[in-house]
C-alpha positions in Angstrom: 42.8 7.0 -20.7 42.8 7.1 -16.9 45.4 10.0 -17.2 42.7 12.3 -18.6 41.1 14.2 -15.7 39.1 17.4 -15.3 41.6 19.9 -13.9 40.7 23.5 -13.1 40.7 25.9 -16.1 40.8 29.7 -15.7 39.8 32.2 -18.4 39.4 36.0 -18.1 36.1 35.9 -16.1 35.4 32.3 -15.2 37.0 29.3 -13.5 36.0 25.9 -14.7 36.1 23.8 -11.5 36.1 20.0 -11.6 32.6 18.8 -10.8 31.9 17.6 -7.3 28.8 16.1 -5.7 28.8 19.0 -3.3 28.0 21.3 -6.3 24.5 19.7 -6.7 22.5 22.0 -4.5 23.7 25.2 -6.0 23.6 23.8 -9.5 20.0 22.6 -9.0 19.0 26.2 -8.5 21.2 27.4 -11.4 19.6 24.9 -13.8 16.0 25.2 -12.4 14.5 27.1 -15.3 12.4 24.7 -17.5 13.2 26.9 -20.5 16.7 25.4 -20.4 15.1 22.1 -21.6 13.4 23.6 -24.7 15.8 22.0 -27.1 17.2 19.1 -25.1 13.9 17.8 -23.5 13.3 16.8 -20.0 12.8 18.8 -16.9 15.0 20.4 -14.2 16.6 18.0 -11.8 16.0 18.2 -8.1 19.0 18.6 -5.8 18.7 14.9 -4.9 18.6 13.7 -8.5 21.5 16.0 -9.4 23.6 14.6 -6.5 22.9 11.1 -7.7 23.9 12.1 -11.3 27.0 13.9 -10.1 28.0 10.8 -8.1 27.8 8.7 -11.3 29.7 11.3 -13.3 32.5 11.8 -10.8 32.9 8.0 -10.4 33.9 8.0 -14.1 32.9 6.1 -17.2 32.4 2.3 -16.7 34.2 2.0 -20.1 37.9 2.3 -19.5 38.4 3.6 -23.0 36.1 6.6 -22.3 36.8 9.6 -20.0 34.1 11.8 -18.6 35.4 15.3 -17.9 33.0 17.6 -16.2 33.2 21.1 -14.8 31.0 23.7 -13.1 31.4 27.3 -14.3 32.3 29.8 -11.5 31.8 33.4 -12.4 34.6 35.0 -10.3 33.2 38.5 -10.1 29.9 37.2 -8.6 31.4 34.2 -6.7 28.6 32.0 -8.0 28.2 28.9 -10.2 26.5 29.7 -13.5 26.5 26.4 -15.5 28.5 23.4 -16.6 30.7 22.3 -19.5 31.7 18.7 -20.2 33.7 16.5 -22.5 33.3 12.8 -23.2 36.6 11.7 -24.7 36.8 8.4 -26.6 39.0 6.7 -29.2 38.0 7.1 -32.8 39.6 6.2 -36.1 41.8 9.3 -36.1 42.8 9.4 -32.5 40.8 10.8 -29.6 37.5 12.6 -30.1 36.0 14.8 -27.5 32.2 15.4 -27.6 31.5 18.6 -25.6 28.4 20.3 -24.3 27.6 23.3 -22.1 24.7 24.9 -20.3 24.5 28.2 -18.5 21.6 29.2 -16.2 19.0 31.6 -17.6 20.1 34.6 -15.3 23.6 34.5 -16.8 22.8 34.0 -20.4 23.6 36.6 -23.0 26.8 37.6 -21.3 29.3 35.5 -23.2 29.9 33.1 -20.3 29.1 29.9 -22.2 31.3 31.0 -25.1 34.2 31.9 -22.8 33.8 28.6 -20.9 33.6 26.5 -24.1 36.7 28.3 -25.6 38.6 27.5 -22.3 37.5 23.9 -22.6 38.5 23.5 -26.2 41.8 25.3 -25.6 42.5 22.7 -22.8 41.5 19.8 -25.0 44.0 21.2 -27.6 46.8 20.5 -25.1 45.7 16.9 -24.7 46.0 14.2 -27.3 42.5 15.1 -28.7 42.3 15.1 -32.5 38.7 16.1 -33.0 36.2 18.1 -30.9 32.5 17.8 -31.7 29.2 19.2 -30.3 25.6 18.5 -31.4 23.4 21.6 -31.6 19.7 21.8 -32.3 19.2 23.6 -35.7 17.0 26.3 -34.1 19.2 26.9 -31.1 21.0 30.1 -32.3 22.7 30.8 -29.0 24.2 27.3 -28.8 25.4 27.6 -32.4 27.1 30.9 -31.5 28.9 29.2 -28.6 30.0 26.4 -30.8 31.3 28.9 -33.4 33.1 30.9 -30.7 34.9 27.7 -29.6 36.2 27.2 -33.1 33.7 24.5 -34.2 32.0 24.6 -37.6 28.7 23.0 -38.6 28.9 19.8 -40.7 26.4 18.1 -42.9 26.0 15.3 -40.3 22.8 15.0 -38.2 22.5 13.1 -34.9 19.2 12.7 -33.2 17.7 15.9 -34.8 20.8 18.0 -34.1 23.6 19.2 -36.3 27.1 17.9 -35.7 29.6 20.8 -35.2 33.3 19.9 -35.4 36.8 21.2 -35.0 39.9 19.3 -36.0 42.7 20.0 -33.7 45.7 20.0 -36.1 49.1 19.6 -34.6 52.2 21.0 -36.2 
């Protein structure tokens, strides 16, 4: 799957830019609110920790069957980074499955940025040989459920580590 790569994606208000290590300092500030960890656990990363993580992510998955696709969200009108979206693409019984996630910094929440970015990501995945898109959302995280719904995913009856699996089958004509 080495042909799968994070390429820039533009929507009405945001650009999804392929993640680079150089984004770490700005992203550490964007993601600095401990409230972002209410449902996912953990604490905000320092710039140094984020640089190290971004180095690992940009190096790619150690499993050649798996592709890590990561973007930062640039809000064009404000010329600033506001969050991230990502997809882990791997083979499954029906073809390729992409597990996606998103996070938008607290100052930019409630403006539809995460929904717009997630829709842009899912639209791009629909032009790749991806059969299924999934996300795992904490049952009490209404904002994240709204983002999943906006991206065309629907909740399933499947639970994974305390979260509900949301899914969209990317049917091809």
